[in-house]
C-alpha positions in Angstrom: 0.1 0.1 -0.2 1.1 3.6 -0.9 1.7 5.9 2.7 0.3 9.6 1.9 2.4 12.0 3.8 0.5 14.8 5.3 2.9 17.2 5.1 3.2 16.9 1.0 2.0 19.9 0.1 1.7 20.9 -4.0 4.9 22.8 -5.5 3.9 22.3 -9.1 0.4 22.5 -9.1 -0.6 18.5 -9.3 -2.6 16.9 -7.1 -4.4 13.6 -5.9 -4.5 11.2 -9.0 -2.5 13.7 -10.8 0.3 14.1 -8.8 4.0 11.3 -9.1 3.7 11.6 -5.4 0.2 11.7 -3.9 0.7 15.7 -3.6 -2.3 17.3 -1.2 -3.6 20.8 -2.3 -4.1 22.2 1.6 -1.7 25.0 2.0 0.0 24.9 -1.2 0.1 28.9 -3.7 -2.3 27.5 -6.2 -5.5 26.6 -3.7 -6.6 24.3 -1.2 -8.8 22.4 -3.5 -8.1 19.3 -5.4 -9.5 18.8 -8.4 -11.0 16.0 -10.5 -8.7 15.4 -12.7 -5.7 16.3 -10.0 -5.1 20.0 -10.5 -5.0 22.6 -7.2 -7.3 25.5 -7.5 -9.6 27.6 -5.3 -13.0 28.2 -7.6 -15.9 26.0 -8.3 -14.3 23.9 -10.8 -11.7 22.6 -8.5 -13.5 22.9 -5.5 -17.1 21.6 -6.5 -18.2 18.1 -7.9 -15.8 14.7 -8.4 -12.8 17.4 -6.2 -11.1 14.8 -4.2 -11.1 15.0 -0.7 -8.4 13.3 0.6 -6.0 15.7 -1.2 -7.4 19.0 -0.2 -10.5 20.8 0.4 -13.8 20.5 -0.8 -17.1 22.5 -0.5 -19.0 20.7 1.4 -20.4 23.4 4.5 -18.7 26.5 3.6 -20.8 27.1 0.5 -24.4 25.6 0.1 -26.6 26.0 -2.4 -30.6 25.5 -2.8 -31.7 22.8 -4.3 -32.4 23.1 -8.1 -33.2 19.1 -8.6 -35.6 17.4 -5.8 -32.5 16.5 -4.4 -30.9 17.8 -0.8 -28.2 16.9 1.5 -24.1 17.5 2.6 -21.9 15.1 0.5 -17.9 15.1 0.7 -18.6 17.4 -3.0 -21.8 19.4 -1.8 -24.3 21.0 0.7 -27.6 21.7 -0.8 -30.5 23.3 0.9 -34.1 22.8 0.7 -34.9 26.0 2.1 -35.7 28.3 -0.4 -36.4 25.7 -3.2 -39.7 25.1 -5.2 -40.2 22.0 -3.9 -40.8 22.3 -0.5 -38.6 23.6 2.9 -37.7 20.6 4.5 -34.8 17.9 3.9 -36.1 14.3 4.1 -34.1 11.5 5.6 -33.3 9.7 1.6 -32.4 13.1 0.5 -35.0 14.9 -0.9 -36.2 17.9 -0.6 -40.5 18.3 0.2 -43.1 20.4 2.6 -45.1 17.6 4.1 -44.6 15.4 6.6 -43.0 12.7 5.2 -40.3 15.0 4.4 -40.1 17.2 7.5 -40.7 14.4 10.3 -37.7 13.0 11.7 
């Protein structure tokens, strides 16, 4: 198995699957997020869907978006709320937006 050192900060902008040394973006001059293609950056292109959480930060609790699809919840690549959506303000335990007791209950 390959041991990843936590002090292995990227010096060339490459990270994770695209880095020969499995470098992390945390603390790099390029940005703290490692994109799905293995490059460090700080915009949503690097930090959103497909972001490699093991090699930097990803948009999780820091950027919450309102659901446009009816799905909701927090994953390692997104944090979607129903509050203010057209589907209802509650997020069910299965990850869907709605407004009745099926969605808003326990």
